[in-house]
Structures are given as structure tokens and as C-alpha cells.
C-alpha positions in Angstrom: 110.6 118.6 113.4 106.9 119.1 112.6 107.2 117.5 109.3 108.8 114.5 110.9 106.0 114.3 113.4 103.4 114.7 110.8 104.9 111.8 108.7 105.0 109.6 111.7 101.3 110.4 112.5 100.3 109.8 108.8 102.0 106.3 108.9 100.4 105.5 112.1 96.9 106.5 110.9 97.4 104.5 107.6 98.3 101.4 109.6 95.1 101.8 111.8 92.8 102.0 108.7 94.3 99.0 106.7 91.7 96.3 106.3 92.0 92.6 105.4 90.4 91.4 102.3 90.3 87.7 101.5 89.8 86.2 98.0 86.9 83.9 97.8 86.6 83.7 94.1 82.8 82.8 94.2 81.8 84.8 91.0 84.7 85.1 88.6 88.3 85.8 88.3 87.7 89.6 88.2 89.8 91.4 90.8 87.5 94.4 90.7 84.2 92.3 91.4 83.4 93.0 95.1 81.6 89.7 95.5 84.9 87.7 94.9 86.2 89.3 98.2 85.3 88.7 101.9 84.2 91.1 103.1 82.6 92.2 99.8 84.8 95.2 99.1 87.5 95.4 96.4 90.9 95.9 98.1 92.6 99.2 97.7 96.0 100.6 98.2 95.7 100.5 102.1 94.4 96.9 102.3 96.0 93.7 103.2 95.1 90.9 100.7 94.9 87.2 101.6 94.7 84.3 99.1 95.0 81.1 101.1 92.7 78.5 99.6 93.9 76.1 96.9 90.5 74.8 95.9 88.4 77.9 95.0 86.4 78.0 91.8 88.2 81.1 90.5 91.5 82.9 91.1 92.2 86.6 90.6 93.5 88.2 87.3 95.1 91.6 87.7 93.1 94.2 85.7 94.3 96.6 83.1 96.2 99.4 84.8 97.4 97.2 87.6 96.6 97.1 91.3 98.3 98.5 94.4 97.7 96.9 97.9 99.3 97.2 101.3 100.4 93.6 101.9 99.8 90.2 100.4 99.7 86.9 102.5 99.4 83.9 100.0 99.7 80.3 101.0 97.9 78.6 98.3 96.0 79.4 95.0 97.3 81.6 92.2 97.4 85.3 90.9 97.5 85.9 87.2 99.4 89.4 86.5 97.8 89.3 83.0 100.9 91.3 82.0 100.0 94.0 84.4 101.7 95.2 87.8 100.8 94.2 91.3 102.5 96.7 93.5 102.8 95.8 97.2 103.5 99.1 99.1 104.2 97.2 102.4 106.1 94.2 101.0 107.9 93.9 104.1 104.6 92.8 105.9 103.8 90.2 103.2 104.0 86.5 103.5 104.3 84.3 100.5 104.4 80.6 101.7 102.8 78.9 98.7 100.7 79.4 95.7 101.6 80.7 92.2 102.1 84.1 90.7 102.0 84.0 86.9 102.9 86.7 84.5 99.9 85.8 82.3 
């Protein structure tokens, strides 16, 4: 019983600390450049990623080694997987209503 309670609490805490990171592409197509994100923090495994602008100067390319995020909301723009893996651990919370995901 304690293990179940601990796992439920862990899941609840993870939900609380998830942050939303929106791609702005101001500097380059480098996923790992914090200046390409608003706020200026590269998304991690517990973050929600938003790509919602079809007229940005640059769109993200997944770096070597791949990326893990909590969710993806994409309504415009593109993501280049560059032959790597984009893992969306909370895929049920993702919304893909537009844009393009290419394999590279």
C-alpha cells in the first residue's frame, strides 16, 4: 500500500513541476540553445513543449542522442528529427493539430 501511495504522490509532484517551453527559433535551429525558447530554458523530460508559429526564422532539429519531453503541442511549424528520437513520455497530453515532423 505504501508503494502505491508513493507512486501516486510522485506522479502528482511531477505534474506540479512541469513547465511549458515555447519554441521561438530566434537564434538557430539548435534545440539545446536556450535562446530559442520562451522562457529561455531548454526543455527537459518534465516539460511541455509548444511549437505554434508557422512563420519563425528557424525550427528545431533534434540533437544527437535524442530528446525526451513530457508533452508536445504543435499547431504549425516543423520539427526535424535528424535521424534521432523524440520521446514524448506523456503523449496522451499532447495535441498535434498541424505542422510537420520530418525524419531528417
